C-alpha positions as CSV (number, residue, x, y, z in Angstrom):
1,M,36.9,16.0,-9.1
2,Q,36.2,13.8,-11.9
3,L,35.6,11.0,-9.6
4,N,33.7,12.7,-6.9
5,L,31.6,14.1,-10.1
6,L,31.0,10.1,-10.8
7,I,30.0,9.3,-7.6
8,E,27.3,11.2,-7.1
9,K,25.8,10.8,-10.4
10,T,25.6,6.6,-9.4
11,R,24.5,7.8,-6.2
12,A,21.9,10.0,-8.2
13,F,21.1,7.1,-10.8
14,I,20.5,4.2,-7.5
15,D,18.6,6.7,-5.7
16,S,16.0,7.0,-8.7
17,F,13.6,4.4,-10.0
18,L,15.6,3.9,-12.8
19,F,18.0,1.4,-10.7
20,P,15.5,-0.8,-9.9
21,A,14.2,-1.1,-13.4
22,V,17.7,-1.3,-15.3
23,I,17.9,-4.3,-13.2
24,G,14.7,-5.5,-13.4
25,L,15.1,-5.4,-17.2
26,F,18.8,-7.5,-17.4
27,A,16.9,-9.5,-15.0
28,L,14.4,-10.2,-18.2
29,L,16.8,-10.2,-21.0
30,T,18.7,-13.0,-19.0
31,W,14.9,-14.8,-18.5
32,V,14.2,-14.5,-22.3
33,A,17.5,-15.3,-23.8
34,P,18.1,-18.6,-25.2
35,N,20.8,-20.8,-23.6
36,N,24.0,-19.5,-23.3
37,L,23.4,-15.8,-25.0
38,A,21.8,-15.3,-20.7
39,W,25.3,-14.9,-20.1
40,L,25.8,-11.6,-21.7
41,P,22.8,-9.7,-19.7
42,A,23.6,-12.1,-16.5
43,V,27.3,-10.8,-16.6
44,C,26.3,-7.2,-16.7
45,Y,23.8,-7.8,-13.9
46,S,27.0,-9.0,-11.9
47,L,29.1,-5.6,-12.9
48,I,26.0,-3.3,-12.1
49,A,26.3,-5.4,-8.4
50,F,29.5,-3.4,-7.4
51,L,27.8,-0.1,-8.0
52,P,26.3,0.3,-4.5
53,I,30.1,0.2,-2.9
54,A,29.7,4.5,-4.0
55,C,26.8,4.7,-1.9
56,K,26.5,5.6,2.2
57,D,24.2,2.8,3.0
58,G,23.2,-0.5,1.4
59,R,19.8,-0.1,0.3
60,A,20.8,-0.7,-4.1
61,Y,21.0,-4.0,-2.6
62,M,17.0,-4.7,-2.6
63,P,16.8,-5.1,-6.3
64,L,20.1,-6.9,-6.9
65,M,19.1,-9.4,-4.7
66,L,15.1,-9.8,-5.1
67,F,15.5,-9.8,-9.6
68,A,17.9,-12.5,-8.9
69,I,14.8,-14.7,-8.2
70,I,13.6,-14.2,-11.6
71,V,16.5,-14.9,-13.7
72,C,16.4,-18.7,-14.6
73,S,13.8,-19.5,-17.5
74,K,14.2,-23.7,-16.8
75,S,13.3,-26.0,-14.2
76,I,15.8,-25.7,-11.5
77,S,16.7,-27.8,-8.6
78,F,19.2,-27.8,-5.7
79,T,21.1,-29.7,-7.3
80,S,20.7,-28.3,-11.5
81,I,21.4,-24.5,-10.5
82,P,22.2,-22.6,-13.1
83,S,26.1,-21.3,-13.6
84,Y,24.7,-17.3,-14.1
85,L,22.9,-17.4,-11.4
86,Y,25.5,-18.6,-9.1
87,L,27.7,-15.8,-11.0
88,L,25.0,-13.0,-10.0
89,L,24.5,-14.5,-6.5
90,T,28.7,-14.1,-5.6
91,A,29.0,-10.9,-7.0
92,I,26.6,-9.5,-5.1
93,L,27.4,-11.4,-1.7
94,V,31.0,-9.8,-2.8
95,S,29.7,-6.4,-3.3
96,E,28.3,-6.1,0.1
97,I,31.6,-7.9,1.8
98,I,33.3,-4.6,0.4
99,F,30.8,-2.5,1.6
100,I,31.2,-3.7,4.4
101,I,34.8,-2.9,4.7
102,I,35.1,0.2,3.4
103,R,32.3,1.1,5.3
104,K,32.6,-0.6,7.9
105,P,28.9,0.2,9.4
106,K,27.6,-1.5,12.8
107,F,26.7,-5.1,12.6
108,I,22.9,-5.8,12.8
109,K,21.8,-9.2,13.5
110,G,18.4,-8.6,13.1
111,D,15.1,-8.5,15.2
112,I,13.9,-12.0,14.2
113,L,17.8,-13.5,13.5
114,V,17.3,-15.2,16.9
115,P,14.1,-17.0,16.2
116,F,14.4,-18.2,13.2
117,A,18.0,-19.3,13.5
118,T,16.4,-21.3,16.9
119,L,14.3,-22.8,14.3
120,F,16.9,-24.0,11.6
121,V,19.1,-25.5,14.4
122,V,15.9,-27.5,15.3
123,F,15.6,-28.9,11.5
124,L,19.3,-29.5,11.4
125,I,19.3,-31.7,14.5
126,S,16.2,-33.7,13.5
127,Y,18.0,-34.2,9.5
128,F,21.4,-35.6,11.5
129,Y,19.1,-37.5,14.3
130,N,16.6,-38.9,11.4
131,S,19.7,-39.8,8.8
132,I,21.9,-41.4,11.6
133,K,18.7,-43.7,12.6
134,N,17.7,-44.1,9.2
135,N,21.7,-44.8,8.2
136,S,21.1,-42.4,4.8
137,A,22.0,-38.6,3.7
138,S,20.0,-37.3,0.7
139,S,22.4,-34.8,-1.1
140,E,18.6,-32.6,-1.4
141,G,18.2,-32.7,2.0
142,I,21.6,-31.2,2.9
143,L,21.3,-28.3,-0.2
144,Y,18.3,-27.4,1.5
145,L,19.5,-26.8,4.3
146,L,22.7,-25.1,3.0
147,F,20.3,-22.9,1.4
148,L,18.0,-22.0,4.4
149,F,21.4,-20.9,6.4
150,L,22.7,-19.1,3.4
151,A,19.2,-17.1,3.4
152,L,19.8,-16.4,7.4
153,L,23.2,-15.5,6.0
154,L,21.9,-12.9,3.4
155,Y,19.6,-11.6,6.7
156,V,22.6,-10.3,8.5
157,V,24.4,-9.3,6.0
158,F,21.4,-7.2,4.2
159,S,20.4,-6.0,7.8
160,T,24.1,-4.7,8.7
161,V,24.6,-3.0,5.2
162,L,21.2,-1.3,4.9
163,G,21.7,1.7,6.9
164,R,19.1,3.6,9.3
165,G,17.5,6.1,6.8
166,E,13.7,6.0,4.9
167,T,14.5,2.4,3.5
168,I,11.0,1.0,3.3
169,N,10.2,3.2,0.6
170,Y,12.5,2.3,-1.4
171,F,11.6,-1.5,-1.2
172,C,8.1,-1.1,-2.5
173,K,9.4,1.1,-5.2
174,T,11.6,-2.0,-5.8
175,Y,8.8,-4.6,-5.2
176,A,6.8,-2.5,-7.0
177,F,9.2,-3.4,-10.2
178,L,9.5,-7.1,-9.7
179,A,5.8,-7.3,-9.6
180,I,5.6,-5.7,-12.8
181,F,8.4,-7.4,-14.5
182,I,7.2,-11.1,-13.2
183,G,4.1,-10.1,-15.2
184,I,5.7,-9.2,-18.3
185,E,7.3,-12.9,-17.7
186,I,3.6,-14.1,-17.6
187,F,2.6,-11.9,-20.5
188,I,5.5,-13.8,-22.9
189,Y,4.2,-17.3,-21.2
190,Q,0.9,-16.6,-22.4
191,T,2.2,-15.6,-25.6
192,R,3.9,-18.6,-26.2
193,N,1.2,-20.8,-25.0
194,G,-1.9,-19.3,-25.6
195,F,-4.1,-16.7,-23.7
196,G,-6.9,-17.2,-20.9
197,F,-6.7,-18.3,-17.4
198,I,-3.5,-20.1,-16.9
199,G,-4.2,-22.2,-13.8
200,G,-1.4,-25.0,-12.3
201,D,0.0,-25.5,-15.5
202,L,2.3,-22.7,-15.8
203,N,6.5,-22.9,-15.7
204,L,9.2,-20.2,-15.8
205,G,11.0,-21.6,-14.7
206,W,12.2,-20.4,-11.5
207,S,8.2,-20.9,-10.7
208,Y,7.7,-23.9,-12.1
209,N,4.4,-23.8,-11.3
210,S,1.8,-20.9,-11.1
211,K,2.1,-20.6,-7.3
212,T,5.5,-19.4,-6.6
213,A,4.3,-16.4,-9.1
214,S,1.0,-15.7,-7.2
215,T,2.6,-15.9,-4.0
216,L,5.2,-12.8,-5.3
217,L,2.3,-11.0,-6.8
218,C,0.2,-11.0,-3.7
219,L,2.7,-10.3,-1.2
220,S,3.0,-7.1,-3.7
221,L,0.2,-5.5,-2.7
222,P,0.5,-4.0,0.5
223,F,3.4,-2.5,-0.8
224,F,1.6,-1.2,-4.1
225,S,-0.9,0.1,-1.9
226,L,1.8,1.8,0.9
227,L,3.0,3.6,-2.6
228,L,-0.5,4.7,-3.5
229,S,-0.9,5.8,0.5
230,K,2.0,8.8,-0.2
231,K,0.3,10.0,-3.3
232,Q,2.8,8.2,-5.7
233,F,0.0,7.2,-8.0
234,L,1.2,5.9,-11.2
235,Y,2.2,2.8,-8.8
236,I,-1.9,2.4,-9.4
237,I,-1.4,1.0,-13.2
238,G,1.4,-1.8,-11.6
239,E,-0.9,-2.3,-8.9
240,I,-3.9,-3.2,-11.3
241,F,-1.5,-5.0,-13.4
242,T,-0.6,-7.1,-10.9
243,I,-4.1,-7.8,-9.6
244,Y,-5.2,-8.8,-13.1
245,N,-2.0,-11.7,-13.1
246,I,-3.3,-13.1,-10.1
247,I,-6.4,-13.6,-11.6
248,I,-4.9,-14.8,-14.4
249,L,-3.2,-17.5,-12.8
250,S,-6.1,-18.1,-10.3
251,T,-4.0,-20.5,-7.5
252,D,-6.6,-21.2,-4.4
253,S,-4.0,-18.8,-2.1
254,G,-4.1,-16.1,-4.5
255,L,-7.9,-15.8,-5.0
256,L,-8.2,-16.0,-1.7
257,C,-5.8,-13.1,-1.2
258,L,-8.1,-11.4,-3.6
259,I,-11.8,-12.0,-1.8
260,L,-9.8,-11.3,1.9
261,G,-7.6,-9.0,1.4
262,L,-8.6,-6.2,-1.1
263,I,-11.1,-4.5,1.0
264,P,-8.8,-3.6,3.7
265,L,-6.0,-3.2,1.6
266,I,-8.7,-0.6,-0.3
267,L,-9.4,1.0,3.2
268,L,-5.5,1.3,4.4
269,T,-4.5,2.6,0.7
270,F,-6.6,5.8,1.1
271,K,-7.0,6.4,4.4
272,T,-4.5,9.7,3.9
273,Y,-6.9,11.2,1.0
274,G,-8.5,13.1,3.2
275,K,-12.6,14.1,2.2
276,Y,-12.0,11.9,-0.9
277,Y,-11.5,8.9,1.1
278,P,-15.1,7.4,1.4
279,Y,-15.3,8.5,-2.3
280,I,-12.3,6.8,-4.0
281,S,-12.5,3.2,-1.3
282,L,-16.2,2.7,-2.1
283,A,-15.9,3.3,-6.0
284,A,-12.7,1.4,-6.2
285,I,-14.8,-1.6,-3.8
286,V,-18.0,-1.7,-5.9
287,S,-15.5,-1.6,-9.3
288,I,-13.5,-5.1,-8.3
289,G,-16.6,-6.4,-7.0
290,V,-18.5,-5.9,-10.2
291,T,-15.7,-6.9,-12.1
292,F,-15.6,-10.5,-10.0
293,A,-19.0,-10.4,-10.4
294,L,-18.7,-10.5,-13.8
295,L,-15.8,-12.9,-14.5
296,M,-17.8,-15.7,-12.1
297,A,-20.9,-14.9,-14.4
298,F,-19.5,-15.2,-17.9
299,N,-16.6,-17.5,-17.0
300,A,-17.0,-21.4,-15.9
301,R,-13.7,-21.7,-15.2
302,F,-13.2,-18.4,-12.9
303,N,-16.5,-19.4,-11.3
304,S,-15.3,-22.9,-10.4
305,R,-11.6,-21.9,-9.3
306,V,-13.0,-19.2,-7.3
307,L,-15.5,-21.7,-5.2
308,T,-12.4,-24.0,-5.1
309,A,-10.0,-21.4,-3.7
310,I,-12.6,-20.9,-1.2
311,Q,-13.5,-24.6,-0.2
312,S,-9.7,-24.7,-0.1
313,L,-9.8,-23.0,3.2
314,N,-11.0,-26.6,4.6
315,I,-8.0,-28.4,5.0
316,F,-9.0,-32.0,4.9
317,D,-11.3,-31.4,2.2
318,S,-10.6,-35.1,0.5
319,S,-12.5,-33.5,-2.9
320,I,-9.1,-31.5,-3.5
321,A,-6.5,-33.4,-5.4
322,N,-3.5,-34.8,-3.1
323,R,-4.5,-32.9,0.0
324,V,-5.3,-35.4,2.1
325,E,-2.6,-37.4,1.0
326,L,-0.1,-35.0,2.3
327,Y,-1.8,-34.1,5.3
328,D,-2.5,-37.6,6.4
329,H,1.8,-38.5,5.3
330,S,2.3,-35.1,7.6
331,I,0.6,-36.2,10.5
332,Q,1.8,-40.0,10.4
333,S,5.2,-38.4,9.6
334,F,4.9,-36.4,12.9
335,L,3.4,-39.5,15.0
336,D,6.4,-41.5,14.3
337,N,8.5,-38.8,16.1
338,P,6.8,-36.6,17.6
339,V,10.1,-34.6,20.2
340,I,11.9,-33.5,16.7
341,G,10.4,-34.7,13.5
342,T,11.1,-37.0,10.5
343,S,13.2,-34.3,8.9
344,I,13.5,-32.5,5.1
345,S,14.5,-36.3,4.3
346,S,10.7,-37.7,4.8
347,L,9.3,-34.5,2.2
348,I,12.1,-35.0,-0.7
349,T,10.4,-37.3,-3.4
350,N,11.7,-40.1,-5.8
351,S,12.8,-37.7,-8.4
352,G,14.7,-35.9,-5.6
353,T,12.6,-33.2,-5.6
354,V,11.7,-31.6,-1.9
355,L,7.8,-31.4,-2.3
356,F,6.0,-29.6,0.8
357,L,2.6,-30.2,2.0
358,S,0.8,-27.2,1.5
359,N,0.2,-26.0,4.7
360,T,3.3,-24.0,6.8
361,V,2.5,-25.6,9.9
362,L,1.8,-29.1,8.9
363,S,5.7,-28.3,7.5
364,T,7.0,-27.4,10.8
365,M,5.7,-30.4,12.4
366,V,7.3,-32.8,9.8
367,L,10.5,-31.1,9.5
368,G,10.9,-30.6,13.7
369,G,8.0,-31.8,15.2
370,S,7.4,-30.4,19.0
371,F,10.3,-28.8,19.1
372,G,10.2,-27.2,15.5
373,L,6.8,-25.9,16.3
374,I,7.4,-24.1,19.8
375,A,10.4,-22.5,17.7
376,Y,7.9,-21.5,15.4
377,V,5.8,-19.7,17.7
378,L,8.6,-17.7,19.0
379,L,9.4,-16.4,15.5
380,E,5.4,-16.0,15.0
381,I,5.4,-13.5,18.0
382,K,8.7,-12.0,17.2
383,I,7.8,-11.0,14.3
384,Y,4.4,-9.6,15.1
385,Y,6.0,-7.8,17.9
386,C,8.3,-6.5,15.8
387,C,5.6,-5.2,13.8
388,F,3.2,-3.7,17.0
389,K,6.1,-1.9,18.4
390,K,7.3,0.1,15.7
391,Q,5.9,3.6,15.3
392,T,5.2,4.7,12.2
393,S,2.4,5.4,9.6
394,D,3.0,2.0,7.5
395,K,2.5,0.1,9.7
396,Y,-0.5,-1.4,9.3
397,L,-0.3,-1.8,5.7
398,F,2.8,-3.8,6.5
399,L,0.4,-6.0,9.4
400,L,-1.6,-7.2,6.5
401,F,1.7,-7.9,4.2
402,L,2.0,-10.6,7.3
403,L,-1.8,-11.6,7.1
404,L,-1.9,-12.0,4.1
405,F,1.6,-14.1,4.0
406,E,0.1,-15.9,6.7
407,L,-2.9,-16.7,4.5
408,I,-1.2,-18.1,1.6
409,G,0.5,-20.6,4.4
410,L,-2.5,-22.5,5.3
411,V,-2.9,-23.3,1.7
412,D,0.5,-23.7,0.5
413,N,4.2,-23.3,1.0
414,T,5.5,-19.8,2.3
415,L,7.9,-19.9,5.2
416,F,9.8,-22.7,3.8
417,N,9.9,-21.8,0.1
418,I,13.7,-20.4,0.1
419,V,12.6,-17.8,-3.1
420,I,9.1,-16.5,-0.5
421,L,11.6,-16.5,2.6
422,L,14.3,-14.2,0.5
423,L,11.9,-11.9,0.1
424,F,9.9,-12.2,3.2
425,L,13.2,-12.0,5.3
426,T,14.2,-8.5,2.8
427,A,10.6,-6.9,3.6
428,N,11.3,-7.5,6.9
429,S,14.5,-6.3,7.5
430,C,13.6,-3.2,5.4
431,Y,10.4,-1.9,7.8
432,Q,12.8,-2.4,10.9
433,M,15.7,-0.7,9.8
434,S,13.9,2.2,8.0
435,N,14.2,5.4,10.3
436,R,15.4,3.4,13.0
437,P,16.4,5.5,16.3
438,D,20.2,5.6,17.1
439,D,20.9,3.0,19.8
440,V,22.7,5.6,22.2
441,L,20.2,8.8,22.8
442,V,22.4,11.7,22.8
443,H,20.9,15.0,24.7
444,D,22.4,17.7,24.0
445,E,20.3,20.5,25.4
446,Y,22.9,21.6,27.9
447,F,25.2,23.0,24.9
448,Q,22.6,24.6,23.2
449,T,21.9,26.3,25.9
450,I,25.4,27.2,26.9
451,N,25.8,28.4,22.8
452,N,22.5,30.6,23.6
453,N,23.6,32.4,26.4
454,N,27.0,33.0,24.4
455,F,25.4,34.7,21.6
């Protein structure tokens, strides 16, 4: 009896907003703790990772996986990952395996696994071909492909344990808390380095510049709005805080998302508010427009950043630092091997870091050549097909999430950034599995008729 009571209380805790909030708190404490003290909250985080075993579905693995993104306060690379991060990821994976053994859920590969796995295989073939051709194999290239494979593995495992319930709402709450805690880390960074517009010199460790943090914040906006569209009003505070942090970071991609995405975001958010819809939408649009206008009028740096962001849409603009060099390198790499590209090895710098090309399509050209581009197009078609075929009121806000993802990919790294990829795969899995219909439709009208006649 006591065991059943404990299980019920554990399930109630996991279903509440407290679960992602507590995990976020431990992630923040791990990030802010100095040196070896980070192990204490990291161990607590790892122990909490086994609580979802008590649940009937695996939705609780969302915050566990996503908050692991923001725990590292020191700059990391594939060859310098902190030991406590390995502990966290191992605990989550072991917990999911135990969950599968106990619950025996039906295996679900995920709707976009096949096209994405095809893209991965093309990259792998390109890497081995070019390694043999050049008689060299970089450890960074091997590790990047390994982490790409692990992201796909996590996608399959997560899709399997997730279940068929209302998962998208839980994901929205999880992502909202993730954005809030990222904002808190940015605030702590500012207290240490001075307040004001940050620009490109941000270093949160897991985000060694402002771009990754800004991308995660931008992609959270449709999910904040989805919660607001369902009359969960308190999340407006988190969304305003997130928009504030996007403005503070002032990246090209972040400002473009605000400029091009806020009006459709507002219109989709308040569409369910009935007769108040036009008034609330108009007030929100005017408020944001006035705020932007005042910032541009009275802050020269913000004015300059907005103009630069708009200018960045011209991908061959020579005035943007390093842009032409990167794009020339990508085109030359494609011409050197137009069939399967020059692989990830050609994007590794002398310092051992992977330097992508601030454009998803150009990066694909280098990683996989023409075959890579074909696989990428097939992946895009599958993603949008899965979005449109689902009959749900959340469809258009999720579509906006996909479009913002594409917009950021024009001027920054998205799909091939492992951190962003993990979030993207999790979001797609939650959207597709939420309220998923049974694979086999059972008709019970005959039995209902018999029962009615008998009674």
